[in-house]
C-alpha positions as CSV (number, residue, x, y, z in Angstrom):
1,M,102.7,53.0,84.6
2,R,105.5,55.6,84.2
3,A,107.1,57.4,87.1
4,I,108.0,60.9,86.0
5,L,109.7,63.5,88.2
6,H,109.8,67.3,87.5
7,V,112.7,68.9,89.5
8,D,112.8,72.7,89.7
9,M,115.3,74.6,91.7
10,D,113.9,77.2,94.0
11,A,114.6,80.8,92.8
12,F,117.8,79.4,91.4
13,Y,119.9,82.4,90.4
14,A,118.8,84.4,93.5
15,S,119.4,81.3,95.8
16,V,122.9,80.9,94.4
17,E,123.7,84.5,95.2
18,Q,122.3,84.1,98.7
19,H,124.3,80.9,99.3
20,D,127.5,82.5,98.0
21,R,127.0,85.7,100.0
22,P,125.5,84.9,103.4
23,E,124.8,88.6,104.1
24,L,122.1,88.4,101.5
25,R,120.2,85.6,103.1
26,G,116.7,86.6,104.2
27,K,116.8,89.8,102.2
28,P,114.9,90.7,99.0
29,V,117.2,89.9,96.1
30,I,116.7,90.5,92.4
31,V,119.0,89.0,89.8
32,G,118.6,91.0,86.6
33,G,119.7,93.5,84.1
34,E,120.3,97.2,84.3
35,L,117.7,99.5,85.8
36,R,116.4,101.3,82.7
37,R,115.8,98.4,80.3
38,G,116.7,95.2,82.1
39,V,114.4,92.5,83.2
40,V,114.3,90.3,86.3
41,A,116.0,86.9,85.7
42,A,115.2,85.6,89.2
43,A,113.5,86.9,92.4
44,S,114.1,85.6,95.8
45,Y,111.1,84.5,97.8
46,E,111.6,87.5,100.1
47,V,111.0,89.9,97.2
48,R,108.1,87.9,95.6
49,R,105.7,88.9,98.3
50,F,105.9,92.5,96.9
51,G,104.6,91.2,93.5
52,V,108.1,90.8,91.9
53,Y,108.6,87.9,89.5
54,S,110.8,86.7,86.7
55,A,110.6,88.5,83.3
56,M,109.3,91.7,85.0
57,P,111.1,94.9,84.0
58,T,113.7,95.7,86.6
59,R,112.5,99.3,86.8
60,L,109.0,98.1,87.8
61,A,110.4,95.5,90.2
62,L,112.3,98.2,92.1
63,Q,109.2,100.4,92.2
64,R,107.4,97.6,93.9
65,C,110.2,96.9,96.3
66,P,112.6,99.8,96.6
67,E,114.7,98.1,99.2
68,A,115.4,95.1,96.9
69,I,119.1,94.3,96.3
70,L,119.8,94.2,92.5
71,I,122.6,91.8,91.4
72,A,124.0,91.3,87.9
73,P,123.7,87.7,86.7
74,R,126.8,85.5,87.0
75,M,126.0,82.9,84.3
76,S,129.3,81.0,84.6
77,R,128.6,80.4,88.3
78,Y,125.0,79.3,87.6
79,R,126.2,76.8,84.9
80,E,128.7,75.4,87.4
81,V,126.0,74.7,90.0
82,S,123.7,73.4,87.3
83,A,126.3,70.8,86.3
84,V,126.3,69.5,89.9
85,V,122.5,69.3,90.0
86,F,122.3,67.5,86.7
87,G,125.0,65.2,87.8
88,V,122.7,64.2,90.7
89,F,119.9,63.5,88.2
90,R,122.0,61.2,86.1
91,E,122.9,59.1,89.2
92,F,119.3,57.8,89.1
93,T,118.4,57.6,85.4
94,P,119.9,58.4,81.9
95,L,116.4,59.7,80.9
96,V,117.0,63.4,81.9
97,E,115.3,66.1,79.8
98,G,116.8,69.4,80.7
99,L,114.5,72.4,80.2
100,S,116.9,75.0,81.5
101,L,119.9,75.3,83.9
102,D,117.6,74.7,86.9
103,E,114.7,72.5,85.7
104,A,114.4,69.0,84.2
105,F,112.1,66.0,83.7
106,L,113.4,62.6,84.8
107,D,111.8,59.3,83.9
108,V,112.7,56.9,86.8
109,S,110.4,54.1,85.7
110,A,113.3,51.7,85.1
111,S,115.1,52.8,88.3
112,L,112.6,51.6,90.9
113,T,114.1,48.1,91.4
114,L,117.5,49.6,92.1
115,F,116.6,52.8,94.0
116,G,113.2,52.1,95.5
117,A,109.9,53.8,95.3
118,P,109.5,57.1,93.3
119,T,108.9,59.1,96.4
120,L,112.2,57.7,97.9
121,I,114.1,58.6,94.7
122,A,112.6,62.1,94.8
123,Q,113.5,62.6,98.5
124,T,117.1,61.3,97.9
125,I,117.5,63.7,94.9
126,K,116.4,66.6,97.0
127,S,118.8,65.6,99.8
128,R,121.8,65.2,97.5
129,I,121.2,68.5,95.8
130,R,121.1,70.2,99.2
131,E,124.2,68.4,100.4
132,R,126.3,69.2,97.3
133,T,125.1,72.8,96.5
134,G,123.4,74.1,99.7
135,L,120.3,74.8,97.6
136,T,116.7,73.6,97.7
137,A,114.6,72.0,94.9
138,S,110.9,71.3,94.5
139,V,110.0,68.0,93.0
140,G,106.7,66.9,91.4
141,L,105.9,63.2,90.9
142,S,103.2,61.7,88.7
143,H,102.7,59.4,85.8
144,N,103.2,62.0,83.1
145,K,105.2,65.2,82.4
146,L,102.3,67.6,82.7
147,L,101.1,66.4,86.1
148,A,104.7,66.2,87.4
149,K,105.3,69.9,86.4
150,I,102.0,71.0,88.0
151,A,102.9,69.1,91.1
152,S,106.3,70.7,91.6
153,A,104.8,74.1,91.2
154,L,102.1,73.3,93.9
155,G,104.9,72.1,96.2
156,K,107.1,75.2,96.0
157,P,109.4,76.1,97.7
158,D,111.4,73.0,98.8
159,G,108.4,70.7,98.4
160,L,107.7,67.2,97.2
161,R,104.2,66.8,95.8
162,Q,102.7,63.7,94.1
163,I,99.6,63.5,92.0
164,N,98.2,59.9,91.8
165,P,96.1,58.7,88.9
166,D,93.0,58.5,91.0
167,A,93.4,62.0,92.4
168,V,93.9,63.9,89.1
169,A,90.4,65.6,88.9
170,H,90.3,66.3,92.7
171,T,93.7,68.0,92.5
172,L,93.3,69.9,89.2
173,D,89.7,71.0,89.0
174,S,89.9,73.9,91.5
175,L,93.2,75.3,90.1
176,P,93.0,78.5,88.1
177,V,93.6,78.0,84.4
178,G,96.7,80.2,84.6
179,R,98.4,77.2,86.3
180,L,98.2,75.2,83.1
181,P,101.6,75.4,81.3
182,G,101.1,77.4,78.0
183,I,98.2,79.5,79.3
184,G,99.5,83.1,79.6
185,P,97.9,86.1,81.3
186,K,96.2,87.3,78.1
187,T,94.7,83.9,77.3
188,E,93.6,83.5,80.9
189,A,91.8,86.8,80.8
190,R,90.0,85.8,77.6
191,L,89.0,82.5,79.0
192,A,87.7,84.3,82.1
193,Q,85.5,86.5,79.9
194,A,84.0,83.3,78.5
195,G,83.3,82.0,82.0
196,V,86.2,79.5,82.1
197,R,88.3,80.2,85.2
198,T,89.4,76.8,86.6
199,F,90.7,73.5,85.3
200,G,87.3,72.0,85.9
201,D,85.6,74.7,83.8
202,L,88.1,74.1,81.0
203,R,87.8,70.4,81.2
204,Q,84.0,70.5,80.8
205,A,83.7,73.5,78.4
206,P,82.2,72.8,74.9
207,D,83.9,73.7,71.7
208,R,81.6,76.6,71.1
209,V,83.1,78.3,74.2
210,L,86.8,77.3,73.7
211,V,87.3,77.5,69.9
212,P,86.8,81.3,69.7
213,V,89.6,81.7,72.4
214,L,91.9,78.7,71.7
215,G,91.2,78.0,68.0
216,R,92.5,74.6,66.7
217,H,94.2,74.0,70.1
218,A,90.9,73.8,72.0
219,G,90.7,70.0,72.1
220,R,94.4,69.6,73.2
221,V,94.1,72.2,75.9
222,R,90.9,70.6,77.2
223,D,92.8,67.3,77.4
224,R,95.6,68.9,79.3
225,A,93.1,70.3,81.8
226,A,92.0,66.7,82.4
227,G,95.7,65.8,83.1
228,L,96.2,63.9,79.8
229,D,99.8,63.9,78.4
230,E,101.5,61.1,76.5
231,R,104.8,62.9,75.8
232,P,107.9,60.9,76.7
233,V,110.9,62.2,78.5
234,V,113.4,62.8,75.7
235,A,117.0,62.6,77.0
236,D,120.0,64.5,75.6
237,V,118.2,66.8,73.2
238,A,120.8,68.0,70.8
239,E,121.7,71.7,71.2
240,Q,120.7,73.6,68.1
241,Q,122.7,76.8,68.7
242,V,125.1,78.4,71.1
243,S,124.4,82.1,71.4
244,A,124.8,85.3,73.5
245,E,122.9,88.6,73.3
246,E,122.8,91.9,75.2
247,T,120.1,94.6,75.6
248,Y,121.7,98.0,76.1
249,E,120.5,100.6,78.5
250,T,121.4,103.3,75.9
251,D,120.9,102.6,72.2
252,L,124.1,102.0,70.3
253,S,124.4,104.6,67.4
254,A,128.1,104.7,66.8
255,R,129.5,102.0,64.4
256,D,132.7,101.5,66.5
257,R,130.6,100.8,69.6
258,Q,128.4,98.3,67.8
259,R,131.5,96.5,66.5
260,T,133.1,96.4,70.0
261,E,129.9,95.0,71.5
262,L,129.7,92.4,68.7
263,A,133.3,91.4,69.5
264,R,132.4,90.8,73.1
265,L,129.5,88.6,72.2
266,A,131.5,86.6,69.7
267,D,134.1,86.1,72.4
268,R,131.5,84.8,74.8
269,V,130.0,82.4,72.2
270,G,133.4,81.0,71.2
271,S,134.2,80.3,74.9
272,R,130.9,78.5,75.4
273,L,131.4,76.4,72.3
274,R,134.8,75.3,73.5
275,A,133.5,74.6,77.0
276,K,130.9,72.3,75.4
277,A,133.5,70.7,73.0
278,L,131.4,71.8,70.1
279,E,132.1,73.5,66.7
280,G,129.7,75.3,64.4
281,G,129.2,75.7,60.7
282,S,127.1,78.8,60.7
283,V,127.1,82.2,62.3
284,S,124.0,84.4,62.9
285,I,123.6,87.9,64.2
286,K,120.4,89.4,65.8
287,V,119.8,93.1,65.8
288,R,116.9,94.9,67.4
289,R,116.4,98.6,66.7
290,S,115.1,101.2,69.2
291,D,111.6,100.7,67.7
292,F,111.8,97.0,68.5
293,S,112.1,95.9,64.9
294,T,114.2,92.8,64.9
295,Y,116.5,91.4,62.2
296,T,118.6,88.3,61.8
297,R,121.3,87.5,59.3
298,T,123.1,84.1,58.9
299,R,126.0,82.8,56.9
300,S,127.3,79.2,56.7
301,F,131.0,78.2,56.4
302,E,133.3,75.2,56.2
303,P,135.0,73.6,58.0
304,P,133.2,73.9,61.4
305,S,135.0,75.9,64.0
306,A,134.9,77.2,67.5
307,D,137.6,79.9,66.8
308,T,136.6,83.2,68.2
309,G,138.3,85.1,65.5
310,A,136.5,83.2,62.7
311,I,133.1,83.7,64.5
312,L,133.8,87.4,64.9
313,A,134.9,87.9,61.3
314,I,131.7,86.5,59.9
315,A,129.5,88.3,62.5
316,Q,131.2,91.7,61.7
317,E,130.6,91.0,58.0
318,L,126.9,90.3,58.6
319,L,126.6,93.4,60.8
320,D,128.3,95.6,58.2
321,R,125.9,94.3,55.5
322,W,122.9,95.1,57.8
323,R,124.3,98.6,58.4
324,C,124.4,99.2,54.7
325,E,120.6,98.6,54.7
326,Y,120.0,100.7,57.8
327,P,123.0,103.1,58.0
328,D,121.5,105.4,60.6
329,A,119.7,102.9,62.8
330,A,120.3,102.9,66.6
331,V,120.6,99.4,68.1
332,R,118.8,98.3,71.2
333,L,119.9,94.7,71.2
334,L,122.7,92.7,69.6
335,G,123.2,89.0,69.5
336,V,125.6,86.4,68.1
337,G,124.8,82.8,67.6
338,V,126.6,79.7,66.2
339,G,124.6,76.9,64.7
340,T,125.0,73.7,62.7
341,L,126.8,72.2,65.7
342,V,129.0,69.2,65.6
343,P,131.4,67.6,68.2
344,A,134.8,69.3,68.2
345,T,137.7,67.5,66.6
346,Q,141.2,67.5,68.0
347,M,143.6,68.7,65.3
348,D,147.0,66.9,65.0
349,L,149.5,69.8,65.4
350,F,152.1,67.9,63.3
351,A,149.8,66.7,60.5
352,A,150.6,67.7,56.9
353,G,149.7,71.4,56.5
354,N,150.0,72.1,60.2
355,R,153.8,71.8,60.6
356,P,155.7,75.0,61.1
357,P,157.7,76.2,58.1
358,S,161.2,74.7,57.9
359,G,163.6,76.8,59.9
360,G,160.7,79.0,61.1
361,L,158.8,79.4,64.4
362,A,155.5,77.8,65.1
363,S,154.1,81.2,66.0
364,A,155.0,82.6,62.6
365,D,151.5,81.9,61.3
366,P,149.1,84.5,62.9
367,S,146.1,82.3,62.5
368,R,147.8,79.4,64.4
369,A,148.8,81.9,67.1
370,A,145.2,83.1,67.4
371,R,144.0,79.5,67.7
372,R,146.3,79.0,70.6
373,L,145.1,82.2,72.3
374,D,141.5,80.9,72.7
375,P,142.2,78.0,75.0
376,T,144.7,80.1,77.0
377,L,142.0,82.8,77.6
378,D,139.5,80.0,78.5
379,Q,141.9,78.6,81.1
380,I,142.5,82.0,82.7
381,R,138.8,82.7,82.9
382,A,138.0,79.3,84.3
383,R,140.5,80.0,87.1
384,F,139.9,83.7,87.8
385,G,136.4,84.4,86.4
386,D,135.0,85.7,83.2
387,A,136.1,89.3,83.9
388,A,139.7,88.4,84.5
389,V,141.0,89.0,81.0
390,R,139.7,90.8,77.9
391,R,140.7,90.9,74.2
392,A,141.8,94.2,72.8
393,S,139.1,93.9,70.2
394,N,136.5,93.9,73.1
395,L,137.6,97.3,74.5
396,D,135.8,100.4,73.5
397,Q,137.7,103.4,72.2
398,V,137.9,105.2,75.6
399,E,139.5,102.1,77.2
400,K,142.0,101.8,74.3
401,N,142.9,105.5,74.6
402,D,143.5,104.9,78.4
403,G,146.1,102.3,77.4
404,F,144.1,99.2,78.5
405,T,144.4,96.0,76.6
406,D,143.8,92.6,78.2
407,V,143.3,93.6,81.8
408,R,141.1,92.8,84.8
409,R,137.9,94.9,84.8
410,R,138.1,98.1,86.7
């Protein structure tokens, strides 16, 4: 029988902030976007008792808890801590299926001889995470992924919960159907109208009750309510796209402002690609208008690249084409993504075609100079933070008129 762990960090983003800033410990903390249009990315346990939770509009969260402390996300810091956490996972098994920066399935079935019982492995993982990051994690343990995930949720925060095969019905039947992964609030409400409120109700409900609500998924959802799940833990799922997007508190109407914001997003994506040692062969943009209409445009290119300038040039071309279709549209959200990913190749600087012209300087080729700029900026940001330096193309017109180029944020 398999031994599957589901490890979920507790209020991850908020916990990182409370760890890094001791004055925030014990206080209601919200990590999220701007007040008007932002959403809650993470809520500390102190603020959850007010009914604040992830994905809630920031405005509503602050209405429910006016004394909450709102903090902008620091994704580079969260990725840094996540790398430490996933490093702990891989000390026990190569079968690690990451679901996000703070959540993963682990199949430790083949690790028992070396590391001991599954509960001992789970306890050791929790201890090492706390020792190396100062944070807590909840762990669920069972013989399949579904039950392990439910178990970790039941044990939060800082818990270790196991669901044994002979205790599945006893553990699940009284749970509300909203606890089943994939059942959202709207589906839960429709099931309640049909008299299905618990896992037990769902497990025993006939097709005539479930099909009108769940359609062709009725049988599979019923099996899930009985704790049945044969999905394997799939390690090292290949990344399909590296992307960045931003929702703006005020719609972007001016063309120059849209281009500046697109440049910032392309810079962020290029940096992430290089950090992951990846290159891409396609660029996509995502545009959402003020009426929530959403558009995507994509263009492929050769050879693959992680060069910020190349990404930006294609993204700007795609945005300009979109603006030809919708010349007066205000933009609520912009996104840039790079797909068709491959491992990065190291160019030979002295290979044919890459040698500096005879008698000339290596920096005479502007494209080569631009390629050298990317890793230089990456190194500065790695040492001093993402906001330490900015490209001139990422500055809006007001900043340019003030004489700012690549400077620390004010």
